[in-house]
N, C-alpha and C positions, 0 to 999 in steps of 0.2 A: 811041564809044557815047554815046547821048543819055540823060540821066537824066530820067525822067518822074515828075512830082509826082503823088502820090495825088489822086484826085478828092475834092473836099470838098463835102459836102451840107450845106445850111443848114436848121436847125430852131429853133423856139422852145423846144420841150421834148423831151428825149430820156429815155425810160423804159427802164431796164435791168432786165429780168425780166418775162416774159410769163405768169406764173402767174395765178391768180384775181384777186389784188389788183392787180397791174400792168396786166392787161388791163381790169379794171374801171375803173381810173383813166384809161386811154386812151379807153375808151368814154364816160366821163363828160365828156370834153372834145370830144365829137362836134360840137357846135354852138358851140364857143368862139371860133372864128376863129384858133386857134393851129395852127401846123404842127407835127405831132408825129411822132417816130420811136419805134418800140417794138422793142427788141432782145431776142430770146429765143434761148436756146441749144438748146432741144429742138424737134424736129419736132412738128407737131400730133398725129400718130399716137402719139408717145411720151407727150405730156402727157395725152391723152385716156385712155390705158390705165392710169393710176394707180388703184390699188384703195383709194381713200380715200373717206370720207364725212364730212360736216360738219353740225353743228347750226346752222341758219340762224335768226337772231333775227327778230322781227317788224320791227325797224327796218331790218335788212339787206334783208328782202323788200320793204319800202317803197322803199328806195334802188334796188333792181333794177326795181321797177315804174316808178319815176320815170325810169329810163333806157330803159324800153320793152322790157325783156327778160324780165320776170317771167312774162308770158303764155306764153312758151315753156318756162320752167323749171317752173312750177307743176304741170302735169299729170304730171310725172315725179318729184315729190318726195312724201314722206309728212308728214302733220301729226302733231304730238303735242299732245293735248288734256289730258293729265295728266302731271305730273312727281312721282315718288315719291322722297322723300329718306329714307334709312335709315342708322342707325349700327350696322353689323355685325349682330349677332343681337338687338339691342334691339327689343322689340315696338312701341315708339313710332315711328311713321312720320309724315312730313309730306307732305301731298299738295297740290300747287299745281294750281289749276283756272282756266279762262278767266275765271270770274266774279271772281277775285281782282284782275284788271286790266281787266275790262270789255271783253273781246274774245271772238272766237269760237274762237280757238285760242291756244296758247302759243308755237308756233314750228314749224319744219319741219326735216326731215332730207334732205339732198341728197347724192347721190354725186358725186364729183369730175368724172367724165366728163359728167354732166348739166350742171353749172355751167359748166365750161370750154368745152364745145361750144356752149352758148347764148351765152356772152359772145364767143367767137371768131366765131360767126355774126354777132353784132351788129357786131363789129369790121369785117367785110367791107362794112358800110354806112357806114363813117366815111371819107369822102373825104379828110379832113385828116390821117389817120394812115397812115404807111408802116411796114410790118412788115419787119424784118430777121430772117430765120429760115431755117436755124439760123445763128446768129452769136454772136460772143463779143467782149467788150470786152477788149483787150489792153493799153491804155494810156489814161490820162486826164490831161489837163493843164488846170488852171484858170487863167483870166486875169481881168483886171479886169472885163470885161463879157461873157465867154462861157467855154465849156469846149470843148476839142478832144478828141474820142474817136477812138482808132484801133480799128476794128472789123474782126475777121477774118470775112470772108464769102466763101464759095466758094473758099477757099484764097488769097484776096488781101486785103490791108489796104485798107480804105476809111476815109476820115476824115469825121467828122461834127463840124460846128461848131454848138453849141447854147447858147442863152441860159441854160437851166436843165437840170440833170440830176436825175432822180428815181430813187432806188435802191429797187427792189422785188426785190432779188436775194437774199433769204433771210437767215436768222439769222446766217450766217457772211459776210455781205455784204462782198465785196471792195472795193466802193466806199466803204463806211463805214470799213473798215480803212485803205484808202489815204488817206482824208481825215484820219485820226488821231482820229476820234471815239471817245472812251472809253465803255465800257459798265459797268453794275453788274449783278451777278447771280452765279449759281452753278449747278453741275450738281447735280441731286437724287440721292439714294441709290436712286432708283427708275427703272424703265423700264416701258413699256406694251406689252402684247401685244394686237394688234388682229386681230379676225376677224369675218367675216360668217357669220351662222347662218341657216339656213332652219328656221323654228319649226314645232313640231307643234301647239302651242296658239296661239290668236290673241294678237297683241301689244296689242290694244285701244288703239292709238294712245297708248301710255304710254311715257314716257322714265323711266329709273331712274338714280339716283345712290346707290351704296352706299359707305359709308365703312368700310374695314377697316383694321386696324393696319398693313397693308402699303401703304395708300394708297387714294384714292378710285377707284372703278371705275364706268363708265357703260355703259348699254345704251340704244341709240337705235333707234326703229322705222323700218324701211325699207319701201318698197312690196313687194307680193306676199308679205306676212307673213314678211318677213325682218327681221333686226336686226343692228346693228353693236355689237360689244362692245369696250370699251377697258378692259382688265384691267391694273391697276397693281400692281406687285410690286417687291420688291428686284431688283437686276440679276441675281443668281444664280437666284432663283426664276423670274424672267421668262424667262431662257434655258432653264430646265428645262421650263417650260410650252410654249415654242416647240418644243422638241425632242420632245415627246410626239407619238405618232401620233394620228390623228383620233379614234379610239375612246377613247383614254385622255384626250384633251383634253376631250371631251364628258363623260366620267365626272367629271373634275375640275370642270368647269363646273356640273354638277348637284349635286355635293357642296357647292360654294360657294354657289350661288344657288337651290338647291332644285328641286322638280319643277314649279314654276309654268309653265315654258315647255315642258313635256313632254320628249321626247328630240329635240333639234334635230340638224340635219345641218350640217356645215361646208361652206360654199360658197367656192370659190377658196382662195387661200393665206393663211396667217397670217403676220404680220410683227411685228417688234419695233422700237421706237424709244426712245432715251433721252430724258429730260426735263430741261429746264433753265429757269431764270428768267433773263431778260436784258432790260435796259432801257437804251437809249442816253441818255447824259448830255445830248446835243443831238440834236434832230431835223433841224436845218438849219444850213447854212453858206452864205455867198454862192455862188450857182450850184448849190447842192446841197440836196435834201430827201430824207428817209428815210420810207418808208411800210411798213406791214405788218411782216413778220418781220425786215426790216432794221432796224427801230426797236425792236422788242420781241418777246419770246416768253415763254410761260408754260406752266404745267401745263395739260393738256387738260381739267381739271375744268370742267364746264359749257360746253365748246366755245367758249371766249372768243376764242381766237386769230384765227380767220378773220373773225369779226364785227368785232373791233377793226380789222383791216386794211381791211375794206370801208368802215368809217366814216372811216378815215384817207384813203382814196382819194377819197371824196365830199367830205370837208372840204377837202382840198388843192385839188381841182378848183374848188370854190366860191371859195376865197380867191384863186386865180390869175385866175379870170374877173372877179371884182370888181375886182381890181387893174388888169386890162386896160381895163375900162370907165372907170376913173379916170385912165388914161394913165400908170400907175406902172410901174416896172421890176420885172418878175416875178421876176428873179433877185436882187433886193436883199434884204439881211437884214431890212430894215424890213417888207417884204411877207411874207417867209417866216416871220418870227417870229409872225405872226398865226395861221398854221397850228400852229406849235409850241405856242403858248399854249392854243389850242383843244384839241389832242389829247393833249399830253404828260401833263397832270395827270389827265385822265380815264382814260387808259391805266394810269398809275401806280396809281391807286386800284384798278382791277380786278386788276392784278398783285398788289398787296398783299393783297387779299381772298382770291384763289386760294391764295396762299402761306400765309396765316394758316389757312385752312380745311384745307389739306393737312397742315400741321404739327400743328394742333389735333386732327384726327381720326385721325392716323397714329401715335398712341402710346397707351399704357395706363396713364399716370400717373393715379392714382385721382381726385385733385381735378379734373383736367381732364376725365376721363370724366364725372364728375357734372355739371360745368358745361355741357358740350356736350349732354348728354342733357336737362338742364333747358332749354337753348336750343331743342332740338327740340320739347319739350313746349310751350314758349312760342310758337314759330312755329305749331305745330299749332292752338293755341287762340286766337290773335290774328290775325284776318284782315287788319286794317290793316297789321300788321308784315309779314305774308306778301306783301302787295301791294308794299310799299316794297322788300323784299329782291329780289323777282323783277324789278321795274322797274329796280333798280340793276344787277343782273347781266345784264339784257338790253339795256342801253344806253338805256332809255326815260326816264331821269331827267336825262340830260345835254343838251347842245345838239345839236339834230338838223340835219343838212344840208338844204338847200333841195330837193335831189333827192327826199328822202323826202316832202316836202309835195306833190309832183306826184301822189302815189299817192292813190287814193280808195277803196282796198279795206278800209281799217281806220278807219272814220269815228269810232270811239269813242276812239281814242288822241289824247291831247292832248300835242303835242310843242312844245318851246320852240325857236324859230328866231330867229337874230340875223343881221344883215348884217355 
């Protein structure tokens, strides 16, 4: 019997994880000159069917426009032109408006199927990217100048030799764990119940963030007068909410949020997910870089997670292309550390803010209640502070990737770009 060696394919960059962030990173490398492999475990039909929705920041929309995909996404998403911030039943509310940051809108809400379909369509126009799907990495070995990945594809193992491996494989990233990269973080005492509602009253392009003692809850406007609710509660309460029939859930919704939305109808299924804060101590090792949820995850407050991942993808693509132009080794720690320095501290700041807000607004200690309600009053009456807060939470105060500068749709935004 003759032993046949597995076929080995050669790539510059191998991306493990073909979700929104991993596929965005692959598309950002379209004209880079790199040969790229994208490994995804789910079939396209499965990934498109996910019933998720995301708050897309202005900076993320600019990145998508710089990639040439925003024109496909934009007609299928909803804008939000107001954000209302409330502390439980306190009458003082803070309203953010486009004039606070000098734009025409504050952000967008996109369903998962819209985003992933548009990015996957763009992927088809990337001749330098080869998609392995459905496929799974079963083994990874790192060497001095490359990595060897054993990939299960169509029931057979195929080997890939790559100069760099990029982990976009989620918060439980097997690649991160196999590499021995430690993380900081914890599971929260909360979980989120997520549902899509068809509203009786117009949503008026308004996004809501309510702070209750059980945790922050958000309502995001969707096209066709629908909304996406992310209801945070303790694990027990969240399971009880999920177990309610549709009529009882709507009754609980109206009791919590009032009659402002009329009597909505539930569209599709509700689901529950636990919440955690996680931040990787390192984003890079030789031949390995982490992006998106593989590097960090946070409370869904303000919809930060997906936008942080999109900025990771654009930043890493920019760092690698600049290194290639200089003739540097893209898998070297010297090059990869540029990405880590760029993104790690910005992400840590956002994670810290979301954690602080969740803990501050999720308790009834009297002095803290008074301080936070004074803070809301202060935000409401101090427009310059509102502007700073919103820019910080939407990524507009940090270093912007060059992809965002290719966009011309938001001429009033001033973004700092560095090489």
